[in-house]
Structures are given as structure tokens and as C-alpha cells.
C-alpha positions as a LaTeX table, in Angstrom:
\begin{tabular}{lrrr}
\hline
Residue & $x$ (\AA) & $y$ (\AA) & $z$ (\AA) \\
\hline
Asp1 & 100.61 & 196.63 & $-62.41$ \\
Arg2 & 97.61 & 198.79 & $-63.68$ \\
Glu3 & 94.92 & 196.48 & $-62.68$ \\
Phe4 & 96.24 & 196.92 & $-59.06$ \\
Val5 & 95.98 & 200.35 & $-59.11$ \\
Asn6 & 92.42 & 200.82 & $-60.89$ \\
Arg7 & 90.96 & 198.41 & $-58.14$ \\
Tyr8 & 92.17 & 200.33 & $-54.63$ \\
Leu9 & 91.18 & 204.02 & $-56.94$ \\
Ala10 & 87.65 & 202.24 & $-57.50$ \\
Phe11 & 87.25 & 201.35 & $-54.16$ \\
Tyr12 & 88.45 & 204.36 & $-52.66$ \\
Val13 & 86.85 & 206.79 & $-54.26$ \\
Leu14 & 83.20 & 205.68 & $-55.47$ \\
Asp15 & 80.94 & 204.11 & $-52.68$ \\
Ala16 & 80.68 & 200.14 & $-54.18$ \\
Glu17 & 77.82 & 199.76 & $-51.77$ \\
Glu18 & 75.86 & 202.06 & $-53.90$ \\
Ser19 & 77.35 & 201.72 & $-57.42$ \\
Tyr20 & 79.29 & 198.40 & $-58.17$ \\
Arg21 & 77.55 & 196.06 & $-60.20$ \\
Ser22 & 80.65 & 194.31 & $-61.49$ \\
Met23 & 84.07 & 194.55 & $-61.61$ \\
Asp24 & 84.66 & 195.61 & $-65.50$ \\
Leu25 & 81.59 & 198.24 & $-64.97$ \\
Phe26 & 83.42 & 199.91 & $-61.70$ \\
Leu27 & 86.67 & 200.16 & $-62.85$ \\
Asn28 & 85.79 & 202.22 & $-66.20$ \\
Asp29 & 83.52 & 204.34 & $-63.89$ \\
Val30 & 86.22 & 205.38 & $-62.16$ \\
Leu31 & 88.35 & 206.19 & $-64.43$ \\
Arg32 & 85.45 & 208.48 & $-65.70$ \\
Val33 & 85.55 & 210.17 & $-62.45$ \\
Leu34 & 89.77 & 210.62 & $-62.22$ \\
Asn35 & 89.50 & 211.94 & $-65.45$ \\
Arg36 & 87.21 & 214.69 & $-64.58$ \\
Met37 & 89.03 & 215.17 & $-60.99$ \\
Pro38 & 90.75 & 218.17 & $-60.59$ \\
Asp39 & 94.48 & 218.27 & $-60.24$ \\
Glu40 & 94.39 & 219.63 & $-56.47$ \\
His41 & 92.07 & 216.08 & $-55.96$ \\
Leu42 & 94.43 & 214.13 & $-57.65$ \\
Glu43 & 97.66 & 214.99 & $-55.78$ \\
Ala44 & 96.04 & 214.68 & $-52.48$ \\
Val45 & 94.56 & 211.14 & $-53.59$ \\
Phe46 & 98.61 & 210.39 & $-54.53$ \\
Glu47 & 99.19 & 211.31 & $-51.13$ \\
Val48 & 96.56 & 209.41 & $-49.22$ \\
Ser49 & 98.03 & 206.59 & $-51.39$ \\
Gln50 & 101.86 & 206.84 & $-50.51$ \\
Asp51 & 100.84 & 206.99 & $-47.09$ \\
Ser52 & 98.74 & 204.03 & $-47.27$ \\
Leu53 & 101.44 & 202.11 & $-48.86$ \\
Arg54 & 104.20 & 203.09 & $-46.14$ \\
Thr55 & 101.22 & 202.14 & $-43.44$ \\
Val56 & 101.10 & 198.77 & $-45.19$ \\
Glu57 & 104.72 & 197.65 & $-45.60$ \\
Cys58 & 105.25 & 199.14 & $-41.55$ \\
Leu59 & 102.67 & 196.37 & $-40.85$ \\
Leu60 & 103.44 & 193.79 & $-42.73$ \\
Pro61 & 106.91 & 194.47 & $-43.57$ \\
Gln62 & 107.70 & 191.32 & $-45.23$ \\
His63 & 104.01 & 190.32 & $-46.22$ \\
Ala64 & 102.59 & 193.12 & $-47.26$ \\
Phe65 & 99.24 & 192.36 & $-49.36$ \\
Arg66 & 99.57 & 188.71 & $-49.06$ \\
Arg67 & 97.74 & 186.00 & $-48.07$ \\
Leu68 & 97.78 & 184.72 & $-44.49$ \\
Val69 & 97.35 & 180.76 & $-46.45$ \\
Asp70 & 97.55 & 178.85 & $-43.10$ \\
Gly71 & 95.26 & 181.61 & $-41.00$ \\
Gln72 & 98.36 & 181.45 & $-38.20$ \\
Ser73 & 102.27 & 182.84 & $-39.61$ \\
Val74 & 102.83 & 181.44 & $-43.11$ \\
Phe75 & 102.42 & 183.65 & $-46.09$ \\
Ser76 & 101.71 & 183.32 & $-49.84$ \\
Arg77 & 104.28 & 184.13 & $-51.95$ \\
His78 & 102.42 & 186.00 & $-53.86$ \\
Val79 & 101.05 & 189.84 & $-53.37$ \\
Asn80 & 97.45 & 189.47 & $-53.71$ \\
Lys81 & 95.45 & 191.77 & $-56.09$ \\
Thr82 & 91.78 & 191.35 & $-54.26$ \\
Leu83 & 93.95 & 192.02 & $-50.71$ \\
Phe84 & 95.93 & 194.79 & $-52.03$ \\
Glu85 & 92.64 & 196.63 & $-53.65$ \\
Thr86 & 90.49 & 195.59 & $-49.86$ \\
Met87 & 93.69 & 196.40 & $-47.66$ \\
Met88 & 94.97 & 200.07 & $-49.54$ \\
Ala89 & 90.94 & 201.53 & $-50.22$ \\
Gln90 & 90.70 & 201.33 & $-46.18$ \\
Met91 & 93.86 & 202.00 & $-44.77$ \\
Ser92 & 92.95 & 205.29 & $-47.37$ \\
Lys93 & 89.29 & 205.86 & $-46.14$ \\
Leu94 & 91.49 & 206.36 & $-42.44$ \\
Ser95 & 92.85 & 209.94 & $-40.70$ \\
Tyr96 & 96.27 & 210.49 & $-40.99$ \\
Glu97 & 96.63 & 210.11 & $-37.33$ \\
Gln98 & 95.12 & 206.85 & $-37.07$ \\
Arg99 & 97.67 & 205.17 & $-39.85$ \\
Ala100 & 100.45 & 206.16 & $-37.79$ \\
Ala101 & 98.35 & 205.31 & $-34.96$ \\
Leu102 & 98.03 & 201.88 & $-36.18$ \\
Cys103 & 102.23 & 201.62 & $-36.73$ \\
Arg104 & 103.30 & 202.64 & $-33.41$ \\
Ser105 & 100.74 & 199.48 & $-32.57$ \\
Asp106 & 102.14 & 196.01 & $-31.92$ \\
Arg107 & 98.59 & 195.41 & $-32.17$ \\
Phe108 & 97.30 & 195.66 & $-35.81$ \\
Arg109 & 99.89 & 192.10 & $-36.27$ \\
Ala110 & 98.59 & 190.44 & $-33.10$ \\
Glu111 & 94.92 & 190.91 & $-33.97$ \\
Tyr112 & 95.90 & 189.56 & $-38.13$ \\
Pro113 & 95.44 & 186.21 & $-37.73$ \\
Arg114 & 92.28 & 186.57 & $-36.16$ \\
Leu115 & 90.94 & 188.86 & $-39.53$ \\
Trp116 & 91.84 & 185.15 & $-41.29$ \\
Gln117 & 90.08 & 183.16 & $-38.74$ \\
Glu118 & 87.30 & 184.65 & $-36.70$ \\
Met119 & 85.68 & 187.33 & $-38.86$ \\
Ser120 & 82.93 & 186.92 & $-41.55$ \\
Val121 & 80.01 & 189.08 & $-42.87$ \\
Asp122 & 77.18 & 186.98 & $-44.05$ \\
Gly123 & 78.75 & 183.58 & $-43.46$ \\
Leu124 & 81.65 & 184.29 & $-45.68$ \\
Thr125 & 85.03 & 184.66 & $-44.18$ \\
Phe126 & 87.66 & 186.83 & $-44.85$ \\
Asp127 & 89.54 & 184.49 & $-46.96$ \\
Gln128 & 86.86 & 183.34 & $-48.95$ \\
Cys129 & 86.09 & 186.80 & $-50.20$ \\
Ile130 & 89.24 & 187.02 & $-51.04$ \\
Val131 & 89.91 & 184.18 & $-52.46$ \\
Lys132 & 86.94 & 182.76 & $-54.38$ \\
Ser133 & 84.25 & 184.41 & $-56.62$ \\
Thr134 & 86.54 & 187.07 & $-56.06$ \\
Gly135 & 84.07 & 189.68 & $-58.18$ \\
Asp136 & 80.86 & 188.37 & $-56.76$ \\
Arg137 & 79.04 & 191.62 & $-55.16$ \\
Arg138 & 78.81 & 190.48 & $-51.83$ \\
Arg139 & 82.28 & 189.02 & $-51.52$ \\
Val140 & 83.42 & 192.43 & $-52.70$ \\
Leu141 & 81.25 & 193.73 & $-50.26$ \\
Gly142 & 81.79 & 191.20 & $-47.93$ \\
Arg143 & 85.56 & 191.76 & $-48.15$ \\
His144 & 85.65 & 195.42 & $-47.23$ \\
Ile145 & 82.98 & 196.01 & $-44.06$ \\
Ile146 & 85.45 & 192.79 & $-42.61$ \\
Phe147 & 89.04 & 194.79 & $-43.32$ \\
Arg148 & 86.94 & 198.15 & $-42.11$ \\
Arg149 & 85.57 & 196.59 & $-39.14$ \\
Phe150 & 88.95 & 194.78 & $-38.36$ \\
Leu151 & 90.46 & 198.41 & $-38.80$ \\
Glu152 & 88.03 & 199.86 & $-36.03$ \\
Asn153 & 88.54 & 196.88 & $-33.63$ \\
Val154 & 92.04 & 197.12 & $-33.53$ \\
Leu155 & 92.04 & 201.06 & $-33.82$ \\
Glu156 & 90.11 & 200.66 & $-30.26$ \\
Gly157 & 92.29 & 198.65 & $-28.43$ \\
Val158 & 95.38 & 201.71 & $-29.60$ \\
\hline
\end{tabular}
């Protein structure tokens, strides 16, 4: 779905903290940036995207981009667009070595329920940022901050 990719690219290529006003404007902004981007930059974005997809598949083989609905072990059957955008953008901001380290370790899977149960920012849980009012600036920035912190915590122990 194009919207999945556009949302991911917007949060990977643009600085949401500086330029996010609404989802529609943000997606329009990234399309303008991508249309002006040199081919070698587009190729680099493509390569990072492919590696990030492989990383998420490695970490959550049968549950990639699916919401953890009970906070423990039950995953939704549907791919979540907001989770896709968040995971892909934050994975893509890691180095190749960091993504590889995540795949070599069991720590991501072991800590993953904690992301849904315990991690929050400004009184919002990760789940709230993923499923409710997903275009709200506070929730948009919140989910990216929470997932980035989660990755940083996991990588500290790898």
C-alpha cells in the first residue's frame, strides 16, 4: 500500500519534530523532497529500507508490524499502518551494524512486551500512540520517541 510506504519515508527522511503539522501536509512534503532527491540518495534509501524490512522480519518473523493486543503474546492478525511507519522509520535510522546486532540477539523479543506495557511519554503509552488519534502531533511524536528509546535500551544490552 502506497500510504504505508509514504508514511514510513516521511518519518525517515524528514524531521517530524520540526516539520510535522498534519499527516496530509507531512506526506505532501516528503513527496516533494523525494522528487528532488538525486538517484544515488534514493538508492541509499531503498537499500536501508530493504535491510530494515529484513530486520523486522528477523525480530518478529510471524508478527512483523502487528500490534501486541494483550501486552504479552497475542498479536493482531492485521498489519498496523502506524506501527509499520514507526518501526521502519526508527529501524532505518539505526546503522547496519546496530540492525545486525538486534537480529543476533534475543533481547528485542524478550523486551518487546515491555514496550507495550510499560513505556510511555507525556502520559501516553505506546499502544495509545499506535491506535488512537494517530495523526495527533503529540501521539505521532510520542510513538517515535518511545520506540527509539526502546531500541536504545535493547541495544545497550546487546
